N, CA, C, O and CB atoms as a CASP TS submission, in Angstrom:
PFRMAT TS
TARGET T0000
AUTHOR 0000-0000-0000
METHOD Language model
MODEL 1
PARENT N/A
ATOM      1  N   MET     1      26.827  22.806 -29.502  1.00  0.00           N
ATOM      2  CA  MET     1      27.985  22.645 -28.662  1.00  0.00           C
ATOM      3  C   MET     1      27.598  22.662 -27.192  1.00  0.00           C
ATOM      4  O   MET     1      28.187  21.953 -26.376  1.00  0.00           O
ATOM      5  CB  MET     1      28.998  23.726 -28.954  1.00  0.00           C
ATOM      6  N   ASN     2      26.612  23.469 -26.863  1.00  0.00           N
ATOM      7  CA  ASN     2      26.197  23.548 -25.467  1.00  0.00           C
ATOM      8  C   ASN     2      25.646  22.228 -24.969  1.00  0.00           C
ATOM      9  O   ASN     2      25.916  21.817 -23.841  1.00  0.00           O
ATOM     10  CB  ASN     2      25.162  24.634 -25.287  1.00  0.00           C
ATOM     11  N   GLU     3      24.875  21.568 -25.812  1.00  0.00           N
ATOM     12  CA  GLU     3      24.254  20.311 -25.401  1.00  0.00           C
ATOM     13  C   GLU     3      25.309  19.262 -25.046  1.00  0.00           C
ATOM     14  O   GLU     3      25.111  18.447 -24.144  1.00  0.00           O
ATOM     15  CB  GLU     3      23.339  19.783 -26.511  1.00  0.00           C
ATOM     16  N   TYR     4      26.420  19.294 -25.761  1.00  0.00           N
ATOM     17  CA  TYR     4      27.474  18.301 -25.538  1.00  0.00           C
ATOM     18  C   TYR     4      28.576  18.828 -24.622  1.00  0.00           C
ATOM     19  O   TYR     4      29.550  18.128 -24.345  1.00  0.00           O
ATOM     20  CB  TYR     4      28.075  17.871 -26.867  1.00  0.00           C
ATOM     21  N   HIS     5      28.417  20.066 -24.155  1.00  0.00           N
ATOM     22  CA  HIS     5      29.379  20.696 -23.248  1.00  0.00           C
ATOM     23  C   HIS     5      30.764  20.803 -23.878  1.00  0.00           C
ATOM     24  O   HIS     5      31.781  20.626 -23.207  1.00  0.00           O
ATOM     25  CB  HIS     5      29.463  19.910 -21.944  1.00  0.00           C
ATOM     26  N   TRP     6      30.788  21.100 -25.197  1.00  0.00           N
ATOM     27  CA  TRP     6      32.044  21.303 -25.899  1.00  0.00           C
ATOM     28  C   TRP     6      32.415  22.768 -25.851  1.00  0.00           C
ATOM     29  O   TRP     6      31.572  23.643 -26.048  1.00  0.00           O
ATOM     30  CB  TRP     6      31.952  20.814 -27.353  1.00  0.00           C
ATOM     31  N   THR     7      33.665  23.024 -25.591  1.00  0.00           N
ATOM     32  CA  THR     7      34.159  24.391 -25.635  1.00  0.00           C
ATOM     33  C   THR     7      34.507  24.725 -27.092  1.00  0.00           C
ATOM     34  O   THR     7      34.656  23.819 -27.911  1.00  0.00           O
ATOM     35  CB  THR     7      35.404  24.576 -24.692  1.00  0.00           C
ATOM     36  N   PRO     8      34.636  25.999 -27.416  1.00  0.00           N
ATOM     37  CA  PRO     8      35.060  26.357 -28.776  1.00  0.00           C
ATOM     38  C   PRO     8      36.395  25.708 -29.148  1.00  0.00           C
ATOM     39  O   PRO     8      36.604  25.326 -30.299  1.00  0.00           O
ATOM     40  CB  PRO     8      35.171  27.877 -28.908  1.00  0.00           C
ATOM     41  N   GLN     9      37.282  25.587 -28.185  1.00  0.00           N
ATOM     42  CA  GLN     9      38.580  24.965 -28.466  1.00  0.00           C
ATOM     43  C   GLN     9      38.409  23.495 -28.840  1.00  0.00           C
ATOM     44  O   GLN     9      39.085  22.997 -29.741  1.00  0.00           O
ATOM     45  CB  GLN     9      39.515  25.095 -27.251  1.00  0.00           C
ATOM     46  N   THR    10      37.516  22.811 -28.155  1.00  0.00           N
ATOM     47  CA  THR    10      37.247  21.404 -28.477  1.00  0.00           C
ATOM     48  C   THR    10      36.724  21.291 -29.897  1.00  0.00           C
ATOM     49  O   THR    10      37.155  20.427 -30.660  1.00  0.00           O
ATOM     50  CB  THR    10      36.235  20.790 -27.481  1.00  0.00           C
ATOM     51  N   TRP    11      35.791  22.169 -30.249  1.00  0.00           N
ATOM     52  CA  TRP    11      35.219  22.156 -31.603  1.00  0.00           C
ATOM     53  C   TRP    11      36.314  22.396 -32.645  1.00  0.00           C
ATOM     54  O   TRP    11      36.337  21.734 -33.683  1.00  0.00           O
ATOM     55  CB  TRP    11      34.104  23.230 -31.737  1.00  0.00           C
ATOM     56  N   LEU    12      37.210  23.329 -32.376  1.00  0.00           N
ATOM     57  CA  LEU    12      38.283  23.625 -33.324  1.00  0.00           C
ATOM     58  C   LEU    12      39.263  22.465 -33.454  1.00  0.00           C
ATOM     59  O   LEU    12      39.918  22.319 -34.486  1.00  0.00           O
ATOM     60  CB  LEU    12      39.025  24.882 -32.899  1.00  0.00           C
ATOM     61  N   ASN    13      39.367  21.651 -32.426  1.00  0.00           N
ATOM     62  CA  ASN    13      40.272  20.501 -32.484  1.00  0.00           C
ATOM     63  C   ASN    13      39.694  19.337 -33.281  1.00  0.00           C
ATOM     64  O   ASN    13      40.427  18.414 -33.638  1.00  0.00           O
ATOM     65  CB  ASN    13      40.605  20.038 -31.085  1.00  0.00           C
ATOM     66  N   PHE    14      38.412  19.363 -33.561  1.00  0.00           N
ATOM     67  CA  PHE    14      37.812  18.305 -34.373  1.00  0.00           C
ATOM     68  C   PHE    14      38.319  18.418 -35.809  1.00  0.00           C
ATOM     69  O   PHE    14      38.592  19.510 -36.308  1.00  0.00           O
ATOM     70  CB  PHE    14      36.257  18.385 -34.330  1.00  0.00           C
ATOM     71  N   SER    15      38.434  17.269 -36.454  1.00  0.00           N
ATOM     72  CA  SER    15      38.796  17.279 -37.874  1.00  0.00           C
ATOM     73  C   SER    15      37.575  17.723 -38.678  1.00  0.00           C
ATOM     74  O   SER    15      36.462  17.772 -38.155  1.00  0.00           O
ATOM     75  CB  SER    15      39.300  15.865 -38.347  1.00  0.00           C
ATOM     76  N   ASN    16      37.792  18.042 -39.942  1.00  0.00           N
ATOM     77  CA  ASN    16      36.677  18.448 -40.800  1.00  0.00           C
ATOM     78  C   ASN    16      35.628  17.344 -40.895  1.00  0.00           C
ATOM     79  O   ASN    16      34.431  17.627 -40.934  1.00  0.00           O
ATOM     80  CB  ASN    16      37.184  18.814 -42.202  1.00  0.00           C
ATOM     81  N   ARG    17      36.068  16.104 -40.932  1.00  0.00           N
ATOM     82  CA  ARG    17      35.127  14.975 -41.004  1.00  0.00           C
ATOM     83  C   ARG    17      34.285  14.878 -39.737  1.00  0.00           C
ATOM     84  O   ARG    17      33.082  14.624 -39.802  1.00  0.00           O
ATOM     85  CB  ARG    17      35.887  13.656 -41.228  1.00  0.00           C
ATOM     86  N   GLU    18      34.915  15.078 -38.598  1.00  0.00           N
ATOM     87  CA  GLU    18      34.185  15.016 -37.330  1.00  0.00           C
ATOM     88  C   GLU    18      33.154  16.142 -37.255  1.00  0.00           C
ATOM     89  O   GLU    18      32.022  15.923 -36.822  1.00  0.00           O
ATOM     90  CB  GLU    18      35.162  15.101 -36.134  1.00  0.00           C
ATOM     91  N   ARG    19      33.544  17.343 -37.675  1.00  0.00           N
ATOM     92  CA  ARG    19      32.605  18.461 -37.677  1.00  0.00           C
ATOM     93  C   ARG    19      31.441  18.187 -38.624  1.00  0.00           C
ATOM     94  O   ARG    19      30.286  18.460 -38.297  1.00  0.00           O
ATOM     95  CB  ARG    19      33.317  19.760 -38.075  1.00  0.00           C
ATOM     96  N   ALA    20      31.754  17.646 -39.799  1.00  0.00           N
ATOM     97  CA  ALA    20      30.711  17.331 -40.773  1.00  0.00           C
ATOM     98  C   ALA    20      29.743  16.296 -40.208  1.00  0.00           C
ATOM     99  O   ALA    20      28.534  16.396 -40.423  1.00  0.00           O
ATOM    100  CB  ALA    20      31.332  16.819 -42.082  1.00  0.00           C
ATOM    101  N   LEU    21      30.257  15.318 -39.499  1.00  0.00           N
ATOM    102  CA  LEU    21      29.422  14.286 -38.903  1.00  0.00           C
ATOM    103  C   LEU    21      28.487  14.889 -37.850  1.00  0.00           C
ATOM    104  O   LEU    21      27.307  14.544 -37.794  1.00  0.00           O
ATOM    105  CB  LEU    21      30.295  13.185 -38.277  1.00  0.00           C
ATOM    106  N   VAL    22      29.012  15.778 -37.026  1.00  0.00           N
ATOM    107  CA  VAL    22      28.200  16.425 -36.002  1.00  0.00           C
ATOM    108  C   VAL    22      27.107  17.262 -36.657  1.00  0.00           C
ATOM    109  O   VAL    22      25.946  17.193 -36.253  1.00  0.00           O
ATOM    110  CB  VAL    22      29.077  17.301 -35.083  1.00  0.00           C
ATOM    111  N   ILE    23      27.470  18.050 -37.664  1.00  0.00           N
ATOM    112  CA  ILE    23      26.508  18.908 -38.344  1.00  0.00           C
ATOM    113  C   ILE    23      25.437  18.077 -39.045  1.00  0.00           C
ATOM    114  O   ILE    23      24.259  18.433 -39.014  1.00  0.00           O
ATOM    115  CB  ILE    23      27.220  19.814 -39.353  1.00  0.00           C
ATOM    116  N   ALA    24      25.835  16.975 -39.676  1.00  0.00           N
ATOM    117  CA  ALA    24      24.864  16.096 -40.326  1.00  0.00           C
ATOM    118  C   ALA    24      23.906  15.497 -39.304  1.00  0.00           C
ATOM    119  O   ALA    24      22.709  15.379 -39.565  1.00  0.00           O
ATOM    120  CB  ALA    24      25.580  14.980 -41.096  1.00  0.00           C
ATOM    121  N   GLY    25      24.421  15.125 -38.162  1.00  0.00           N
ATOM    122  CA  GLY    25      23.571  14.578 -37.106  1.00  0.00           C
ATOM    123  C   GLY    25      22.567  15.605 -36.610  1.00  0.00           C
ATOM    124  O   GLY    25      21.409  15.275 -36.356  1.00  0.00           O
ATOM    125  N   ILE    26      23.004  16.840 -36.474  1.00  0.00           N
ATOM    126  CA  ILE    26      22.110  17.915 -36.045  1.00  0.00           C
ATOM    127  C   ILE    26      21.029  18.140 -37.094  1.00  0.00           C
ATOM    128  O   ILE    26      19.857  18.303 -36.757  1.00  0.00           O
ATOM    129  CB  ILE    26      22.900  19.219 -35.795  1.00  0.00           C
ATOM    130  N   ASP    27      21.422  18.149 -38.369  1.00  0.00           N
ATOM    131  CA  ASP    27      20.449  18.335 -39.446  1.00  0.00           C
ATOM    132  C   ASP    27      19.411  17.217 -39.452  1.00  0.00           C
ATOM    133  O   ASP    27      18.221  17.474 -39.633  1.00  0.00           O
ATOM    134  CB  ASP    27      21.161  18.395 -40.801  1.00  0.00           C
ATOM    135  N   MET    28      19.854  15.990 -39.255  1.00  0.00           N
ATOM    136  CA  MET    28      18.924  14.853 -39.223  1.00  0.00           C
ATOM    137  C   MET    28      17.971  14.978 -38.046  1.00  0.00           C
ATOM    138  O   MET    28      16.777  14.710 -38.178  1.00  0.00           O
ATOM    139  CB  MET    28      19.693  13.518 -39.142  1.00  0.00           C
ATOM    140  N   ARG    29      18.487  15.379 -36.909  1.00  0.00           N
ATOM    141  CA  ARG    29      17.657  15.536 -35.708  1.00  0.00           C
ATOM    142  C   ARG    29      16.612  16.627 -35.917  1.00  0.00           C
ATOM    143  O   ARG    29      15.449  16.458 -35.550  1.00  0.00           O
ATOM    144  CB  ARG    29      18.533  15.867 -34.480  1.00  0.00           C
ATOM    145  N   ARG    30      17.033  17.757 -36.514  1.00  0.00           N
ATOM    146  CA  ARG    30      16.094  18.854 -36.767  1.00  0.00           C
ATOM    147  C   ARG    30      15.001  18.421 -37.740  1.00  0.00           C
ATOM    148  O   ARG    30      13.837  18.781 -37.567  1.00  0.00           O
ATOM    149  CB  ARG    30      16.837  20.082 -37.321  1.00  0.00           C
ATOM    150  N   ALA    31      15.369  17.656 -38.754  1.00  0.00           N
ATOM    151  CA  ALA    31      14.383  17.172 -39.718  1.00  0.00           C
ATOM    152  C   ALA    31      13.369  16.254 -39.039  1.00  0.00           C
ATOM    153  O   ALA    31      12.173  16.336 -39.318  1.00  0.00           O
ATOM    154  CB  ALA    31      15.078  16.434 -40.874  1.00  0.00           C
ATOM    155  N   GLU    32      13.833  15.393 -38.162  1.00  0.00           N
ATOM    156  CA  GLU    32      12.942  14.479 -37.445  1.00  0.00           C
ATOM    157  C   GLU    32      12.023  15.249 -36.500  1.00  0.00           C
ATOM    158  O   GLU    32      10.837  14.937 -36.389  1.00  0.00           O
ATOM    159  CB  GLU    32      13.758  13.437 -36.660  1.00  0.00           C
ATOM    160  N   GLU    33      12.572  16.258 -35.817  1.00  0.00           N
ATOM    161  CA  GLU    33      11.746  17.072 -34.919  1.00  0.00           C
ATOM    162  C   GLU    33      10.680  17.827 -35.703  1.00  0.00           C
ATOM    163  O   GLU    33       9.540  17.945 -35.252  1.00  0.00           O
ATOM    164  CB  GLU    33      12.619  18.062 -34.128  1.00  0.00           C
ATOM    165  N   LYS    34      11.045  18.333 -36.866  1.00  0.00           N
ATOM    166  CA  LYS    34      10.087  19.054 -37.710  1.00  0.00           C
ATOM    167  C   LYS    34       8.979  18.107 -38.180  1.00  0.00           C
ATOM    168  O   LYS    34       7.805  18.477 -38.214  1.00  0.00           O
ATOM    169  CB  LYS    34      10.804  19.693 -38.928  1.00  0.00           C
ATOM    170  N   LYS    35       9.367  16.897 -38.536  1.00  0.00           N
ATOM    171  CA  LYS    35       8.399  15.889 -38.966  1.00  0.00           C
ATOM    172  C   LYS    35       7.419  15.566 -37.827  1.00  0.00           C
ATOM    173  O   LYS    35       6.213  15.475 -38.053  1.00  0.00           O
ATOM    174  CB  LYS    35       9.128  14.603 -39.432  1.00  0.00           C
ATOM    175  N   GLN    36       7.932  15.394 -36.621  1.00  0.00           N
ATOM    176  CA  GLN    36       7.085  15.101 -35.471  1.00  0.00           C
ATOM    177  C   GLN    36       6.173  16.273 -35.139  1.00  0.00           C
ATOM    178  O   GLN    36       5.027  16.077 -34.736  1.00  0.00           O
ATOM    179  CB  GLN    36       7.940  14.748 -34.263  1.00  0.00           C
ATOM    180  N   GLU    37       6.675  17.480 -35.306  1.00  0.00           N
ATOM    181  CA  GLU    37       5.867  18.671 -35.053  1.00  0.00           C
ATOM    182  C   GLU    37       4.692  18.746 -36.030  1.00  0.00           C
ATOM    183  O   GLU    37       3.564  19.036 -35.630  1.00  0.00           O
ATOM    184  CB  GLU    37       6.732  19.940 -35.160  1.00  0.00           C
ATOM    185  N   LYS    38       4.957  18.489 -37.296  1.00  0.00           N
ATOM    186  CA  LYS    38       3.888  18.507 -38.293  1.00  0.00           C
ATOM    187  C   LYS    38       2.855  17.422 -38.007  1.00  0.00           C
ATOM    188  O   LYS    38       1.655  17.641 -38.176  1.00  0.00           O
ATOM    189  CB  LYS    38       4.466  18.326 -39.701  1.00  0.00           C
ATOM    190  N   GLU    39       3.318  16.261 -37.578  1.00  0.00           N
ATOM    191  CA  GLU    39       2.409  15.165 -37.242  1.00  0.00           C
ATOM    192  C   GLU    39       1.518  15.563 -36.067  1.00  0.00           C
ATOM    193  O   GLU    39       0.317  15.291 -36.070  1.00  0.00           O
ATOM    194  CB  GLU    39       3.202  13.877 -36.907  1.00  0.00           C
ATOM    195  N   ALA    40       2.113  16.207 -35.065  1.00  0.00           N
ATOM    196  CA  ALA    40       1.338  16.645 -33.902  1.00  0.00           C
ATOM    197  C   ALA    40       0.304  17.695 -34.313  1.00  0.00           C
ATOM    198  O   ALA    40      -0.830  17.669 -33.835  1.00  0.00           O
ATOM    199  CB  ALA    40       2.274  17.212 -32.810  1.00  0.00           C
ATOM    200  N   GLU    41       0.691  18.613 -35.194  1.00  0.00           N
ATOM    201  CA  GLU    41      -0.247  19.628 -35.679  1.00  0.00           C
ATOM    202  C   GLU    41      -1.400  18.975 -36.453  1.00  0.00           C
ATOM    203  O   GLU    41      -2.559  19.366 -36.308  1.00  0.00           O
ATOM    204  CB  GLU    41       0.485  20.656 -36.575  1.00  0.00           C
ATOM    205  N   ARG    42      -1.065  17.982 -37.269  1.00  0.00           N
ATOM    206  CA  ARG    42      -2.080  17.274 -38.048  1.00  0.00           C
ATOM    207  C   ARG    42      -3.069  16.583 -37.130  1.00  0.00           C
ATOM    208  O   ARG    42      -4.277  16.630 -37.361  1.00  0.00           O
ATOM    209  CB  ARG    42      -1.429  16.254 -38.988  1.00  0.00           C
ATOM    210  N   LYS    43      -2.556  15.936 -36.083  1.00  0.00           N
ATOM    211  CA  LYS    43      -3.440  15.254 -35.140  1.00  0.00           C
ATOM    212  C   LYS    43      -4.293  16.242 -34.373  1.00  0.00           C
ATOM    213  O   LYS    43      -5.461  15.966 -34.099  1.00  0.00           O
ATOM    214  CB  LYS    43      -2.633  14.406 -34.171  1.00  0.00           C
ATOM    215  N   ALA    44      -3.731  17.390 -34.022  1.00  0.00           N
ATOM    216  CA  ALA    44      -4.486  18.414 -33.285  1.00  0.00           C
ATOM    217  C   ALA    44      -5.613  18.957 -34.166  1.00  0.00           C
ATOM    218  O   ALA    44      -6.726  19.168 -33.685  1.00  0.00           O
ATOM    219  CB  ALA    44      -3.547  19.574 -32.821  1.00  0.00           C
ATOM    220  N   LYS    45      -5.336  19.182 -35.440  1.00  0.00           N
ATOM    221  CA  LYS    45      -6.368  19.668 -36.356  1.00  0.00           C
ATOM    222  C   LYS    45      -7.457  18.624 -36.541  1.00  0.00           C
ATOM    223  O   LYS    45      -8.641  18.949 -36.629  1.00  0.00           O
ATOM    224  CB  LYS    45      -5.754  20.038 -37.714  1.00  0.00           C
ATOM    225  N   SER    46      -7.040  17.365 -36.597  1.00  0.00           N
ATOM    226  CA  SER    46      -8.006  16.275 -36.772  1.00  0.00           C
ATOM    227  C   SER    46      -8.956  16.196 -35.583  1.00  0.00           C
ATOM    228  O   SER    46     -10.156  15.985 -35.761  1.00  0.00           O
ATOM    229  CB  SER    46      -7.278  14.933 -36.955  1.00  0.00           C
ATOM    230  N   LYS    47      -8.436  16.362 -34.387  1.00  0.00           N
ATOM    231  CA  LYS    47      -9.277  16.319 -33.192  1.00  0.00           C
ATOM    232  C   LYS    47     -10.182  17.542 -33.111  1.00  0.00           C
ATOM    233  O   LYS    47     -11.298  17.452 -32.600  1.00  0.00           O
ATOM    234  CB  LYS    47      -8.411  16.225 -31.935  1.00  0.00           C
ATOM    235  N   ALA    48      -9.717  18.671 -33.605  1.00  0.00           N
ATOM    236  CA  ALA    48     -10.518  19.911 -33.546  1.00  0.00           C
ATOM    237  C   ALA    48     -11.726  19.848 -34.473  1.00  0.00           C
ATOM    238  O   ALA    48     -12.738  20.499 -34.212  1.00  0.00           O
ATOM    239  CB  ALA    48      -9.651  21.123 -33.913  1.00  0.00           C
ATOM    240  N   HIS    49     -11.635  19.082 -35.538  1.00  0.00           N
ATOM    241  CA  HIS    49     -12.736  18.991 -36.494  1.00  0.00           C
ATOM    242  C   HIS    49     -13.779  17.957 -36.122  1.00  0.00           C
ATOM    243  O   HIS    49     -14.778  17.813 -36.826  1.00  0.00           O
ATOM    244  CB  HIS    49     -12.202  18.678 -37.844  1.00  0.00           C
ATOM    245  N   ARG    50     -13.577  17.257 -35.063  1.00  0.00           N
ATOM    246  CA  ARG    50     -14.539  16.216 -34.662  1.00  0.00           C
ATOM    247  C   ARG    50     -15.737  16.801 -33.990  1.00  0.00           C
ATOM    248  O   ARG    50     -16.641  16.066 -33.591  1.00  0.00           O
ATOM    249  CB  ARG    50     -13.894  15.212 -33.742  1.00  0.00           C
TER
END
């Protein structure tokens, strides 16, 4: 909510579908960030073994 500057009242005014969409988007973003983090760790390990 902070990232989008939504107040708690704004969040409560969203329909269940809108909230679900926001939460799904956050979950997808977190999964992508985790994937990128693992890739960066893999590359760092690869360079360390050279």
